[in-house]
C-alpha positions in Angstrom: 101.6 28.0 -10.3 102.1 24.5 -11.5 104.2 25.1 -14.6 105.1 21.5 -16.1 108.4 21.7 -17.9 107.7 21.2 -21.3 108.9 18.2 -22.4 109.2 14.6 -23.4 111.4 12.9 -20.6 111.6 9.0 -19.5 113.3 8.0 -16.5 112.4 4.8 -15.8 110.1 1.7 -17.4 106.7 3.0 -18.4 104.3 2.6 -16.0 107.3 3.2 -13.6 107.9 1.8 -9.5 106.0 4.4 -7.8 103.1 3.7 -10.6 103.6 -0.5 -9.7 102.4 0.6 -6.7 99.6 3.0 -6.8 98.5 0.1 -9.0 99.5 -2.2 -6.8 96.7 -0.6 -3.9 94.3 0.4 -6.7 93.4 -3.1 -7.3 92.5 -3.6 -4.2 90.2 -1.1 -4.0 89.1 0.0 -7.1 86.5 -1.9 -9.3 88.1 -4.3 -12.0 85.2 -2.4 -14.3 87.2 0.7 -14.3 89.7 0.1 -17.0 92.7 3.0 -17.5 95.1 3.7 -21.1 97.7 3.7 -19.5 98.4 2.8 -15.6 100.5 5.7 -14.7 99.7 8.0 -11.7 99.9 11.8 -13.3 101.4 13.7 -10.2 101.2 17.4 -12.2 100.2 18.1 -16.0 99.3 21.1 -18.0 100.6 22.6 -21.0 101.0 19.8 -23.4 102.3 17.3 -20.8 101.4 14.4 -17.7 104.2 14.5 -15.1 103.4 11.0 -13.6 104.5 10.5 -9.8 108.2 8.6 -11.1 108.9 12.1 -12.2 108.2 10.9 -15.8 106.6 13.4 -18.4 104.9 12.3 -21.2 103.6 14.6 -24.0 100.0 14.6 -24.0 97.9 13.3 -26.9 94.7 12.5 -25.1 93.3 16.1 -23.0 91.4 13.1 -21.2 89.8 12.4 -23.7 88.9 16.0 -25.7 88.3 18.1 -21.6 92.3 19.3 -20.7 91.7 21.3 -24.0 93.1 24.8 -22.8 95.7 22.5 -20.7 95.4 19.9 -17.9 96.1 23.8 -15.4 95.3 26.1 -17.5 95.2 29.9 -15.7 92.2 31.4 -16.0 90.5 27.7 -14.9 92.7 27.9 -11.5 92.3 31.0 -10.9 88.6 31.8 -11.4 88.1 27.6 -9.6 89.7 28.6 -6.4 87.6 32.0 -6.6 84.4 30.2 -6.4 86.3 27.5 -4.1 86.6 29.9 -1.5 83.1 31.6 -1.5 81.1 28.7 -1.7 81.1 24.8 -2.8 77.5 24.3 -3.2 73.6 25.5 -2.7 72.3 23.8 -5.7 70.6 26.0 -8.3 67.3 24.4 -7.8 67.4 25.3 -4.4 69.1 29.1 -5.1 70.7 29.9 -7.8 73.9 31.6 -8.3 75.2 33.8 -10.6 77.5 31.6 -12.6 75.4 29.5 -13.9 73.5 32.3 -16.0 76.6 33.3 -16.9 77.3 30.1 -18.5 73.9 30.1 -20.1 74.4 33.1 -21.8 77.9 32.5 -22.6 76.0 29.1 -24.3 73.9 31.3 -26.3 76.6 33.4 -28.0 78.7 30.5 -28.8 76.3 28.0 -29.9 75.8 28.2 -34.1 72.6 30.0 -34.9 70.8 33.4 -33.8 68.3 32.6 -32.5 66.4 32.8 -28.6 68.1 30.4 -27.2 68.0 28.3 -23.3 70.4 26.0 -21.6 70.7 23.7 -18.5 73.3 22.7 -16.9 74.0 18.9 -15.7 77.4 17.0 -14.2 78.4 14.3 -17.4 77.5 13.8 -21.2 75.3 11.7 -21.4 73.3 13.2 -18.1 73.1 16.1 -21.0 72.1 13.4 -24.1 69.7 11.6 -21.8 67.9 15.6 -21.1 68.2 15.8 -24.8 66.9 12.8 -25.2 64.0 14.7 -23.1 63.5 17.8 -24.5 62.6 16.8 -28.0 59.6 14.1 -26.0 58.9 16.9 -24.1 58.2 19.1 -27.2 56.9 16.6 -29.9 55.1 14.3 -27.4 56.2 11.9 -29.8 58.8 8.4 -28.1 60.9 7.9 -30.7 64.8 8.4 -31.2 67.3 7.2 -34.0 71.2 7.8 -33.3 74.2 6.0 -36.3 76.2 2.7 -37.0 79.5 3.7 -34.9 77.9 6.7 -33.4 77.9 6.6 -29.1 76.5 8.6 -26.4 77.1 7.1 -23.5 76.5 4.8 -20.3 73.3 5.2 -18.6 71.0 3.7 -19.5 69.2 4.8 -22.0 72.5 6.6 -24.4 74.1 2.5 -23.7 71.3 1.7 -25.9 71.9 4.7 -28.3 75.2 3.1 -28.5 76.1 1.2 -31.3 79.6 -0.8 -29.6 78.5 -3.2 -28.3 82.4 -4.4 -26.3 82.7 -2.8 -23.4 80.5 -0.1 -23.4 76.9 -3.0 -23.1 78.2 -6.7 -22.8 76.0 -7.9 -19.8 74.3 -4.3 -19.0 71.5 -4.7 -20.6 68.3 -4.8 -21.3 68.1 -1.2 -22.3 65.8 1.7 -23.1 63.2 1.3 -25.7 62.3 3.2 -28.9 66.1 3.6 -29.9 66.6 3.3 -33.6 70.0 2.8 -35.6 70.3 3.6 -39.2 73.0 4.0 -42.0 75.8 7.4 -41.1 78.1 8.1 -44.2 81.3 6.6 -43.5 83.9 7.3 -46.1 86.7 5.3 -46.1 84.5 1.7 -45.6 81.6 3.6 -47.9 80.7 0.2 -50.4 80.6 2.5 -53.6 82.8 4.2 -52.5 84.3 7.5 -51.0 82.3 10.3 -53.2 78.9 8.6 -52.7 78.5 7.3 -49.1 77.0 11.4 -48.3 74.3 11.1 -51.2 73.6 7.3 -50.3 74.2 7.3 -46.7 71.5 9.8 -46.4 69.2 8.1 -48.4 68.9 4.7 -46.4 68.8 6.6 -43.4 65.7 8.7 -44.6 64.2 5.2 -46.2 64.6 3.1 -42.8 63.2 6.0 -40.6 60.5 6.2 -43.2 59.8 2.9 -44.0 60.4 1.5 -40.0 59.6 4.1 -37.6 56.7 6.4 -39.4 58.6 10.5 -39.2 55.8 11.4 -37.2 56.4 8.7 -34.2 60.3 10.0 -34.2 61.0 12.7 -31.0 65.0 13.2 -31.7 67.2 13.0 -33.9 71.2 12.4 -32.4 74.1 12.3 -33.7 78.1 13.6 -33.7 79.6 16.4 -35.9 82.4 13.6 -35.8 81.7 10.6 -33.9 84.0 10.1 -31.4 84.4 6.2 -29.8 83.2 5.3 -33.1 86.9 6.3 -35.5 87.2 10.0 -35.3 84.8 9.0 -38.8 83.8 12.5 -40.5 80.2 12.0 -42.2 80.8 12.9 -46.5 79.6 15.6 -47.1 76.2 16.4 -47.8 75.2 13.5 -45.7 74.2 15.4 -42.4 71.8 18.8 -44.6 70.6 16.0 -45.9 69.7 14.7 -42.4 68.9 17.8 -41.2 66.4 18.8 -43.9 64.3 16.4 -43.0 64.4 16.7 -38.9 63.1 19.8 -40.4 60.8 18.7 -42.6 58.9 16.3 -39.7 58.9 18.3 -37.2 61.7 16.5 -36.0 64.5 17.7 -33.0 68.0 17.9 -34.6 70.7 16.9 -31.6 74.4 18.2 -32.5 76.3 15.4 -29.9 79.1 18.0 -29.6 80.4 16.3 -26.7 84.0 15.2 -27.7 83.0 17.8 -30.8 83.0 21.4 -29.5 84.7 23.8 -27.5 87.3 24.6 -30.4 88.3 21.4 -30.6 88.2 21.0 -34.3 89.1 24.2 -35.5 85.6 26.2 -34.7 83.9 26.7 -32.0 81.4 23.5 -33.0 82.3 20.8 -35.5 78.8 21.6 -36.4 79.6 24.4 -38.1 81.3 22.8 -41.0 78.6 22.7 -43.5 76.4 25.6 -41.5 74.0 23.4 -39.1 72.1 24.8 -37.3 71.1 22.0 -34.4 68.0 22.4 -32.9 69.4 21.3 -29.9 73.3 21.3 -29.4 75.0 18.8 -26.1 78.1 19.5 -24.2 80.6 18.2 -22.4 84.1 17.1 -22.0 85.9 20.9 -23.5 84.0 23.1 -21.7 85.0 22.7 -18.1 88.8 22.3 -18.8 88.6 19.5 -16.6 85.7 20.5 -13.8 82.7 18.3 -14.2 79.7 20.4 -15.7 77.8 19.2 -19.3 75.1 21.3 -21.1 72.1 20.8 -23.4 71.8 24.1 -24.8 68.3 25.1 -27.6 66.1 27.0 -29.1 64.4 28.4 -26.1 60.8 26.9 -27.4 62.2 23.6 -27.1 63.7 23.6 -23.9 60.9 25.6 -22.1 58.2 23.0 -23.3 59.4 20.4 -20.4 57.2 21.5 -17.0 58.9 24.0 -13.8 61.0 21.3 -11.5 60.8 18.5 -15.0 64.7 19.3 -15.7 67.3 19.4 -13.3 69.8 17.6 -10.0 71.7 18.1 -7.2 75.4 18.9 -8.6 73.5 20.6 -11.6 75.9 23.5 -12.9 77.4 23.2 -10.1 79.2 26.9 -8.6 83.2 25.9 -9.3 82.2 24.0 -12.6 80.9 26.8 -14.1 84.0 29.1 -12.3 86.0 26.5 -14.4 83.8 26.5 -17.7 84.4 30.7 -16.9 87.8 30.4 -17.2 88.1 28.5 -20.1 85.7 29.8 -22.9 88.1 33.2 -21.9 91.5 31.0 -22.4 89.8 30.1 -26.2 89.1 33.5 -27.0 92.4 35.4 -25.2 94.7 32.6 -27.1 92.3 32.0 -30.3 92.5 28.5 -29.7 90.7 27.9 -32.9 93.0 29.0 -34.6 95.9 26.7 -32.7 93.9 23.5 -33.6 94.0 24.5 -37.1 97.5 24.6 -37.1 97.6 21.2 -35.0 95.4 19.4 -38.2 97.7 21.1 -40.8 101.1 19.8 -38.9 100.1 16.8 -38.2 97.7 15.7 -41.5 101.8 17.3 -43.6 103.3 14.6 -41.0 101.1 11.6 -41.4 100.5 11.8 -45.0 103.9 11.7 -45.6 103.9 8.4 -43.3 101.1 7.4 -44.9 103.3 7.0 -47.8 105.8 5.0 -46.0 103.8 2.4 -44.6 100.7 0.6 -45.6 99.7 0.0 -42.6 98.0 4.2 -42.6 94.9 3.0 -45.3 93.1 7.1 -43.8 94.2 10.2 -42.5 90.8 12.0 -41.0 89.4 14.4 -38.5 89.6 18.5 -38.5 91.3 20.5 -36.0 93.2 18.8 -32.7 90.6 15.6 -33.9 93.4 13.6 -36.6 93.2 10.0 -35.9 94.6 7.4 -38.3 92.9 4.3 -39.1 95.0 1.3 -39.7 94.4 -2.1 -42.3 96.0 -5.2 -42.7 95.7 -4.4 -47.1 95.0 -0.7 -48.1 93.0 -3.3 -50.7 90.3 -5.4 -49.2 91.1 -2.9 -45.7 91.1 -5.4 -43.2 91.5 -3.3 -40.0 94.5 -3.9 -38.2 93.4 -3.7 -34.0 96.8 -5.9 -33.2 98.9 -3.3 -35.1 97.0 0.0 -33.4 97.7 -1.1 -29.6 101.5 -2.7 -30.7 101.7 0.7 -31.7 100.1 2.7 -28.5 102.1 0.6 -26.0 105.4 1.5 -28.8 104.0 5.0 -27.8 103.4 5.2 -24.2 107.1 2.9 -23.7 108.4 5.9 -25.2 106.4 8.9 -23.3 104.0 9.7 -25.7 100.1 9.2 -24.1 98.3 7.9 -27.2 94.3 6.8 -27.2 93.0 4.0 -29.4 89.3 4.3 -31.0 86.8 2.7 -33.8 84.1 0.5 -34.2 86.8 -2.0 -34.9 90.0 -1.1 -32.5 92.6 0.0 -35.3 92.1 3.7 -35.2 95.2 5.7 -33.5 92.9 9.3 -32.0 95.0 12.0 -31.6 93.2 14.6 -29.2 96.5 16.9 -27.9 96.0 19.9 -26.1 94.9 22.8 -28.5 97.6 25.5 -26.2 100.5 22.5 -27.4 103.9 23.7 -28.3 105.1 23.0 -31.7 107.9 21.3 -30.8 106.4 19.3 -28.2 103.9 18.2 -31.7 106.4 17.6 -33.9 108.3 15.5 -31.2 105.3 13.2 -30.3 104.9 12.7 -34.1 108.5 11.9 -34.5 107.5 8.8 -31.6 105.4 7.7 -33.9 106.9 7.3 -36.7 108.7 5.4 -35.2 106.4 3.3 -33.7 105.4 2.8 -37.5 108.9 1.7 -37.9 109.2 -0.8 -35.7 106.2 -2.3 -36.3 
């Protein structure tokens, strides 16, 4: 078993000489459009730590963007995927099926919100899941329009780029985009003009008004939203917003799609983030945390909606790959056995407590938000004007990286530091990472 020491250890510059050597090789053959947050090359990873090729041990506050929630070498994931590798790597489920795919769909029917009959289809990536959710909704409703929200992120394929709100780096120069995608306001409490307490009802009213007037409710196939908006800045829509949108969808025969790709699988302290306000989506898309780092995604939803598509209308060569399915069953086993929802809630308690104390000292922290192990701070130049401090966010991330703590930035304005530690991280490591963050804030 890969036992990565669970400590922070910086023995070279970050990145070190071996990483720099590999980076030089990379520049020769890897397309420049593929970026990396921190060009340290990984040798091993597990628990809450990434070990690089130079022997540095970094505290992981990124989880590969919420993917390795169970850790990057979870015993059950490795065991089940290794056993499957011995048996066969692929047959294509559309050619000759296998039990693992069915078992994953059974698990999804059990874990996702709602007690209605559910079915799933498996894919490779989050963007593929979102794109297929739209296909399914269009097939079911016989309508075309898709409604998405400010600050939303849904992927990098043509349709999902059109659904994504942020131009740079996701859309710049890649158009034209798929038609019949419409964007409406979201309840971003911290930046809502009349205050966070009004954001829920006012944003919902604006969104519904826009849909009604500009699109026509009976032309809308699907409303797609992340219950906690990820790349847009870990925005939790203000209370009351999601229930109002769901009611509008229900009243108008619109398929409500919860994009749980970043927020799902215990990340927010619940199996799925939409459970927080009792939302039961018609369709739910999952990926990232589903399989402990192996590529797998799913659309799960009401059986009658999922079954509206003609035979052969859904699929893909690798969709629901047997090794990835085995990994998913291992990840779900780990989540249940270790009570990772409980772990996520404890991470929230520790992080929010520490961050609130930092906010009192450093007015640079304008907002602390998120749930579970999906927490963010929004940095501002001035607490009154709330002018985004993107340069400060980049400088703070760089400080943390140099000190051996991997953090990620996000947000429409590039001024949000997001924290996505593996749910299995030890509390000492978590606090040590926060010590480094605090030292970085002081240094700024």
